[in-house]
C-alpha positions as a printed Julia matrix, in Angstrom:
449×3 Matrix{Float64}:
  82.5    86.23  116.26
  84.93   83.37  116.78
  85.96   80.49  114.59
  84.87   77.19  116.17
  87.89   75.41  114.71
  91.6    76.11  114.45
  92.28   76.78  110.78
  95.64   76.02  109.18
  98.74   75.72  111.44
  99.24   72.14  110.24
 103.03   72.17  110.44
 103.07   74.01  113.75
 100.63   71.56  115.32
 102.67   68.64  114.05
 105.78   69.99  115.77
 103.9    70.55  119.04
 102.32   67.1   118.8
 105.85   65.74  118.67
 106.61   67.63  121.88
 103.62   65.95  123.57
 104.83   62.56  122.41
 108.23   63.25  123.96
 106.51   64.42  127.16
 104.79   61.03  127.39
 108.27   59.51  127.47
 109.37   61.77  130.34
 111.12   64.38  128.2
 110.01   67.97  128.62
 111.16   71.21  127.08
 110.41   74.89  126.47
 108.51   75.99  123.37
 108.01   79.64  122.39
 105.11   80.6   120.09
 106.03   83.95  118.56
 104.21   86.38  116.31
 102.35   89.66  115.96
  99.17   90.51  117.89
  96.2    88.69  116.35
  98.31   86.11  114.51
  96.92   83.18  116.53
  99.44   82.41  119.28
  96.82   81.92  122.0
  94.65   79.8   119.67
  97.53   77.44  119.06
  98.41   77.28  122.76
  94.77   76.59  123.65
  94.56   73.82  121.05
  97.73   72.29  122.45
  96.32   72.43  125.99
  93.11   70.71  124.88
  95.06   67.98  123.12
  97.29   67.52  126.2
  94.22   67.15  128.41
  92.8    64.48  126.11
  96.09   62.58  126.4
  95.89   62.62  130.2
  98.47   65.32  130.97
  97.92   67.95  133.65
  97.59   71.43  132.12
  98.31   74.66  134.04
  97.84   78.05  132.42
  98.5    81.67  133.39
  99.26   84.93  131.65
 101.21   88.13  132.16
  99.27   91.39  131.84
 100.37   94.92  130.91
 100.89   97.01  134.01
 103.0    99.92  135.16
 103.9    97.9   138.27
 103.65   94.23  137.24
 102.9    91.66  139.94
 105.95   89.42  140.38
 105.41   85.9   139.05
 101.75   86.57  138.24
 101.49   84.02  135.38
 102.91   81.24  137.58
 100.67   82.13  140.53
  97.6    82.16  138.29
  98.55   78.82  136.78
  99.19   77.07  140.1
  96.18   78.61  141.88
  93.89   77.57  139.04
  95.2    74.0   139.11
  94.85   73.74  142.9
  91.14   74.56  142.68
  90.52   71.04  141.41
  93.64   69.14  142.47
  95.47   68.2   145.65
  99.18   68.55  146.14
 100.91   65.16  145.97
 102.17   63.86  149.3
 105.71   63.13  148.23
 108.99   63.47  150.09
 110.7    64.8   146.95
 108.25   67.69  146.77
 107.8    68.45  150.48
 110.98   70.57  150.93
 109.83   72.89  148.15
 106.3    73.52  149.38
 107.27   76.59  151.47
 108.84   78.08  148.36
 105.86   77.21  146.15
 103.63   78.76  148.82
 104.88   82.07  147.51
 102.77   81.34  144.42
  99.85   79.64  146.23
  99.44   80.35  149.97
  97.29   77.25  150.58
 100.42   75.14  150.21
 101.47   76.1   153.74
 103.77   78.59  155.49
 105.71   80.77  153.07
 109.49   80.46  153.1
 111.3    83.42  154.7
 112.52   86.19  152.42
 115.86   85.38  150.89
 115.2    81.64  150.95
 112.48   81.61  148.26
 114.67   82.23  145.22
 113.59   81.96  141.59
 115.84   78.92  141.27
 114.04   77.14  144.13
 110.66   78.07  142.66
 111.68   76.57  139.36
 112.95   73.46  141.04
 109.69   73.18  142.99
 107.7    73.22  139.74
 109.97   70.57  138.27
 109.44   68.37  141.35
 105.67   68.93  141.12
 105.71   67.73  137.51
 107.55   64.56  138.59
 105.15   63.75  141.44
 101.69   64.32  139.9
  99.84   61.08  139.04
  99.55   62.13  135.38
 102.26   61.08  132.91
 103.38   64.67  132.61
 102.5    68.35  133.0
 102.04   71.18  130.52
 102.58   74.75  131.77
 101.29   77.5   129.46
 102.56   81.06  130.07
 100.75   83.59  127.88
 102.12   87.01  126.84
 105.71   86.65  127.98
 106.4    90.11  126.5
 104.52   91.62  129.47
 106.16   89.43  132.09
 108.07   90.79  135.1
 111.81   90.08  135.5
 111.22   87.28  138.01
 108.9    85.45  135.62
 111.49   85.78  132.84
 114.17   84.38  135.15
 111.91   81.48  136.16
 111.12   80.66  132.51
 114.85   80.69  131.8
 115.52   78.23  134.64
 112.76   75.92  133.46
 114.02   76.05  129.89
 117.47   74.98  131.01
 116.24   72.14  133.22
 113.15   70.48  131.69
 114.94   68.2   129.24
 114.78   65.11  131.49
 111.65   66.12  133.42
 108.03   65.49  132.29
 107.26   69.22  132.15
 106.46   70.93  128.85
 106.53   74.73  129.13
 104.77   76.64  126.33
 105.0    80.43  126.23
 103.5    82.94  123.81
 105.28   86.19  123.0
 105.03   89.08  120.58
 108.05   89.59  118.4
 108.82   93.27  118.89
 107.12   94.13  122.16
 109.79   93.47  124.8
 113.57   93.59  124.27
 114.06   91.67  127.53
 111.79   88.81  126.46
 113.35   88.72  122.98
 116.87   88.61  124.42
 115.87   85.76  126.75
 114.39   83.68  123.93
 117.44   84.32  121.72
 119.78   83.22  124.53
 117.74   80.07  125.18
 117.73   79.26  121.46
 121.47   79.78  121.3
 122.13   77.19  124.0
 119.4    74.9   122.63
 117.18   75.24  125.69
 114.13   76.38  123.71
 112.3    75.59  120.49
 110.56   78.46  118.69
 107.47   78.42  116.5
 107.16   81.62  114.45
 103.58   82.11  113.29
 103.06   83.65  109.86
  99.85   85.07  108.34
  97.36   82.6   106.89
  97.26   81.9   103.17
  94.32   83.2   101.14
  92.65   79.78  101.03
  92.86   79.54  104.82
  91.23   82.97  105.17
  88.33   81.66  103.05
  88.11   78.51  105.18
  88.03   80.56  108.37
  85.28   82.81  106.99
  83.15   79.74  106.25
  83.78   78.41  109.77
  82.87   81.72  111.43
  79.67   82.2   109.43
  78.73   78.51  109.31
  77.78   79.29  105.73
  79.35   79.98  102.37
  80.42   83.65  102.21
  80.13   85.57   98.96
  83.15   85.87   96.71
  83.17   89.6    97.43
  83.4    89.03  101.2
  86.2    86.48  100.8
  88.19   88.76   98.47
  87.67   91.68  100.86
  88.95   89.65  103.82
  91.91   88.37  101.87
  92.86   91.92  100.95
  92.42   93.64  104.29
  92.83   91.02  107.04
  96.51   90.45  106.21
  95.93   86.78  107.02
  95.52   87.44  110.76
  92.84   85.21  112.35
  91.76   87.89  114.85
  91.26   90.42  112.06
  89.17   87.98  110.03
  86.85   87.5   113.0
  86.67   91.19  113.92
  85.99   92.28  110.36
  83.29   89.67  109.85
  81.67   90.78  113.11
  81.72   94.4   111.94
  80.18   93.43  108.6
  77.47   91.41  110.34
  76.68   94.21  112.8
  76.48   96.74  109.96
  74.34   94.42  107.82
  76.95   94.41  105.07
  77.55   90.69  104.56
  75.6    91.16  101.35
  76.25   94.35   99.43
  78.98   97.0    98.96
  81.93   96.43  101.26
  83.65   99.44  102.85
  87.02   99.23  104.58
  86.27   98.49  108.23
  89.35   98.61  110.45
  88.97   96.2   113.41
  88.67   98.21  116.59
  91.51   96.46  118.47
  93.81   96.98  115.49
  92.9   100.68  115.23
  93.69  101.11  118.93
  97.0    99.31  118.44
  98.02  101.58  115.57
  96.99  104.68  117.52
  99.01  103.5   120.52
 102.08  102.94  118.34
 101.67  106.39  116.77
 101.58  107.77  120.31
 105.07  106.35  120.87
 106.68  108.38  118.05
 107.54  112.06  117.86
 105.41  114.79  116.23
 107.42  114.72  112.98
 107.06  110.95  112.62
 103.34  111.15  113.28
 103.01  113.89  110.63
 104.98  111.76  108.16
 102.69  108.77  108.83
  99.55  110.84  108.25
 100.88  112.41  105.05
 102.09  109.04  103.76
  98.69  107.5   104.4
  97.16  110.13  102.09
  99.37  108.83   99.27
  98.38  105.17   99.5
  99.74  101.87  100.83
 103.09  102.63   99.13
 104.62  106.08   99.16
 107.62  108.09   97.97
 109.41  109.4   101.05
 111.02  112.24   99.08
 107.57  113.57   98.17
 106.48  113.43  101.82
 109.66  115.27  102.87
 109.1   117.96  100.23
 105.45  118.46  101.18
 106.23  118.75  104.9
 109.43  120.81  104.37
 111.56  118.22  106.16
 115.26  117.64  105.54
 116.52  114.2   104.56
 117.87  113.74  108.08
 114.55  114.66  109.67
 112.45  112.41  107.45
 114.93  109.54  107.9
 114.6   109.86  111.69
 110.81  109.9   111.39
 110.75  106.83  109.14
 113.09  105.0   111.5
 110.65  105.6   114.36
 107.73  104.37  112.25
 109.71  101.3   111.22
 110.62  100.52  114.84
 106.91  100.7   115.72
 106.18   98.19  112.91
 104.09  100.66  110.94
 106.13  100.93  107.74
 108.82   98.9   105.99
 111.25   99.84  103.21
 110.19   98.72   99.73
 113.1   100.22   97.76
 115.65  103.01   97.99
 113.05  105.76   97.65
 109.77  104.07   98.56
 108.24  102.74  101.76
 105.06  100.74  102.3
 102.7   100.46  105.22
 103.11   97.1   106.89
  99.76   96.02  105.49
  96.69   97.68  104.03
  94.87   97.97  107.34
  97.75   99.93  108.9
  97.26  102.68  106.35
  93.47  102.6   106.77
  93.85  102.83  110.56
  96.04  105.93  110.21
  93.55  107.51  107.81
  90.62  106.76  110.13
  92.32  108.81  112.85
  92.62  111.94  110.69
  90.29  114.84  111.35
  88.79  116.65  108.36
  91.01  119.76  108.75
  94.13  117.56  108.98
  93.13  115.62  105.89
  92.48  118.79  103.9
  95.74  120.48  104.98
  97.93  117.46  104.23
  96.21  116.83  100.89
  96.89  120.41   99.86
 100.58  120.2   100.81
 101.03  116.88   99.01
  99.17  118.08   95.91
 101.32  121.21   95.68
 104.5   119.12   96.02
 103.43  116.57   93.43
 102.17  119.21   90.98
 105.52  120.97   91.24
 107.27  117.88   89.88
 105.73  118.28   86.4
 104.07  114.88   86.68
 102.82  113.55   83.38
 101.9   109.89   83.98
  98.32  108.66   84.25
  98.97  107.5    87.81
 100.22  110.96   88.76
  97.11  112.58   87.26
  94.91  110.19   89.25
  96.74  110.82   92.5
  96.72  114.56   91.96
  92.98  114.52   91.26
  92.33  112.66   94.52
  94.6   114.98   96.51
  93.07  118.19   95.15
  89.62  116.74   95.79
  90.57  115.93   99.4
  92.02  119.43   99.77
  88.72  120.96   98.64
  90.14  122.49   95.44
  87.21  121.56   93.18
  88.5   123.49   90.17
  91.84  121.66   90.0
  90.2   118.35   90.89
  87.71  118.55   88.01
  90.45  119.44   85.51
  92.52  116.47   86.63
  89.59  114.05   86.65
  88.97  115.06   83.02
  92.66  114.49   82.25
  92.44  111.11   83.97
  89.38  110.24   81.9
  91.22  111.14   78.67
  94.21  109.03   79.76
  91.88  106.1    80.4
  90.16  106.49   77.02
  93.55  106.54   75.28
  94.35  103.21   76.97
  90.96  101.76   76.09
  90.0   101.59   79.79
  86.44  102.8    79.32
  85.24  101.69   82.77
  87.99  103.76   84.4
  87.13  106.69   82.16
  83.5   106.46   83.18
  84.47  106.45   86.86
  86.73  109.48   86.41
  83.97  111.39   84.61
  81.59  110.49   87.42
  84.03  111.87   89.97
  84.32  115.08   87.93
  80.54  115.38   87.78
  80.32  115.06   91.55
  82.71  117.96   92.02
  81.23  120.27   89.34
  77.44  119.94   89.57
  76.02  123.49   89.37
  74.14  124.75   92.39
  73.26  127.92   94.17
  76.83  128.33   95.39
  78.23  127.84   91.91
  75.86  130.13   90.05
  77.63  133.3    91.1
  79.68  135.26   88.58
  83.07  134.71   90.18
  85.82  133.13   88.16
  85.78  129.79   89.98
  82.06  129.29   89.35
  82.43  130.11   85.68
  85.24  127.6    85.24
  83.41  124.88   87.14
  80.22  125.35   85.13
  82.28  125.31   81.95
  83.84  122.04   83.11
  80.38  120.67   83.77
  79.31  121.48   80.19
  82.46  119.79   78.86
  81.76  116.69   80.95
  78.16  116.59   79.77
  79.35  116.76   76.18
  81.87  113.95   76.85
  79.18  111.77   78.36
  76.87  112.48   75.4
  79.64  111.51   72.95
């Protein structure tokens, strides 16, 4: 499912439209669209390319790809080869000396320059000369996913950034913020010497999420669907589309809405967890059991980790953009879907073991608040300790009644009923069965009252 229109990005498009206007006057430049995966970098670059085409500019586009052995200059080769499928090389004396060098990117341009002659600098100069000699008023070169680019591509982008100011060549690159130190250092250096403009993309506002949902569905979504997207998509266009597609495929566009983690996002979180050590992964899984926000001291106590060990684990999780600090003693998952993605990767035995450790640690703190009772009830339930879970659900129900929150009390009683319904396994004469059946009678009396 894809949105047929580009939603929001009004200010960003206005800035890029200004760059196109300058290009029409013979002034180029380098623009970097930065942001997290799924934030809409490629959408914005595609929209810019379409607008440039309508204005009569030539548009070339290529992308870097993740690879253990990246192909040198792949994005530039893809861009030039794609353009040459429908265009001829200008017959111009200013360009002719650079054709052997450019042939390194596109062999149909003629004999390739000998090794040692075809430098990155000459390649960059060849592209600048090409932009000056095409019949169009200017050229737009889009380089996608700079964070995966090889060193030669980075060097070529740097040369172009430093030399496009008086040339009708607009270079637009997309890059993830925390993926490649080399790409980030390059962009920072170019910004410092004013050779690049950056556009940092932020999540969409709630009203834009609603607008995008209407565009994707070509219909008015229910208030429940819109609220669900606003809560879990984090304002990322890709997530809105993926989650709507999952709802449609599951037939849930009308009805109860579960938390469906977009598959690409779940794979991304799993990949980032694979980059951290065993202790950090254990901390992430335990923290996810506690909720979107968690007390790191409780996690450390449950897992028997020292302050130094848990600090090292949290630093790894922070560097992988999974958690951020909320206060001195609390951390939060970067957004709600991060936590849900971690939980979705837990096996039942892992979930039960961690819930038991966390419940024991929290119970040992003499917790008395209603929130603590609720969290303890959920943890004991996840750990399979029905007896403790029922007692705490009853305590939670009493807390809710004292606050006048009758709907919450009803839900807590329902949860207690689910865990204490008598059956063949609970009719034995052991102590646990007796207590559970006694709890069931107490709940029945509470419901009757």
